[in-house]
C-alpha positions, -999 to 999 in steps of 0.1 A, spaced: -624 146 -503 -591 156 -521 -568 131 -504 -597 107 -515 -595 117 -547 -557 112 -553 -554 82 -537 -580 68 -559 -562 81 -587 -531 68 -577 -546 30 -573 -557 38 -611 -524 37 -618 -507 10 -599 -491 24 -570 -498 9 -538 -502 26 -505 -506 10 -467 -541 14 -451 -525 32 -423 -531 68 -434 -538 79 -399 -502 94 -390 -494 118 -419 -512 130 -448 -488 126 -478 -493 154 -502 -498 155 -540 -461 157 -546 -451 131 -524 -470 105 -545 -457 122 -576 -422 113 -562 -434 78 -553 -447 72 -584 -417 83 -602 -397 58 -580 -420 29 -588 -418 35 -625 -380 35 -627 -379 4 -601 -402 -13 -625 -384 -6 -654 -353 -24 -639 -376 -50 -630 -382 -44 -593 -414 -47 -577 -430 -13 -569 -429 4 -530 -456 5 -507 -460 40 -490 -461 41 -452 -474 70 -435 -454 61 -402 -422 65 -425 -437 94 -443 -438 110 -411 -405 100 -403 -394 118 -432 -415 147 -432 -399 152 -395 -360 152 -409 -375 176 -439 -381 200 -410 -347 196 -393 -332 203 -428 -353 233 -432 -344 246 -402 -306 242 -408 -309 253 -445 -289 225 -459 -294 187 -472 -282 163 -444 -286 129 -433 -280 146 -394 -295 121 -371 -298 93 -392 -291 65 -368 -312 76 -343 -339 79 -367 -332 40 -379 -330 28 -344 -364 43 -337 -379 29 -369 -367 -1 -361 -381 -4 -325 -415 8 -343 -416 -10 -377 -409 -47 -381 -374 -42 -400 -340 -47 -399 -330 -24 -427 -335 13 -429 -322 33 -457 -325 71 -465 -320 94 -495 -325 133 -494 -324 160 -522 -324 195 -519 -337 218 -546 -345 190 -575 -381 197 -589 -380 159 -593 -358 142 -567 -354 112 -591 -328 133 -611 -304 139 -580 -307 101 -566 -301 85 -603 -267 109 -607 -259 98 -572 -241 64 -571 -249 57 -534 -286 68 -535 -290 47 -571 -282 19 -553 -308 20 -525 -332 27 -551 -323 -4 -567 -320 -25 -541 -347 -54 -545 -356 -64 -508 -368 -29 -499 -409 -28 -498 -421 -2 -481 -412 35 -483 -420 70 -464 -420 101 -487 -419 135 -477 -415 166 -502 -415 200 -482 -399 231 -489 -377 218 -516 -366 189 -496 -372 155 -502 -366 123 -479 -376 92 -486 -372 62 -460 -367 25 -474 -373 -5 -453 -375 -41 -460 
């Protein structure tokens, strides 16, 4: 019931989500990060991203890896991207990570490579996972 209330709240504020919610249950913090991303994208004239549970599950699994290493890392990105390309109908995969930012947008907007990814117009779908101070987003066309 709590997830339904969150989803209804987010729809009332214009956040799009995919209908595939069976693979991963995004947290309220994940939706907060999505809202921040979409607010920023819309402020620069880009379309909002649509949350996808499969991509969020991939992001979550990467967070588990970073927690186990106790450091932010893009370790395994190529394998993750190839797996996503085999499962998700896309040819382009990007990833942004942060560690120890209550608002991950602060870190991403202060990092030119991450900011460039957020400002890329052709991305349409995103997976978001914020877990134990680690945040991963995975963006695809």
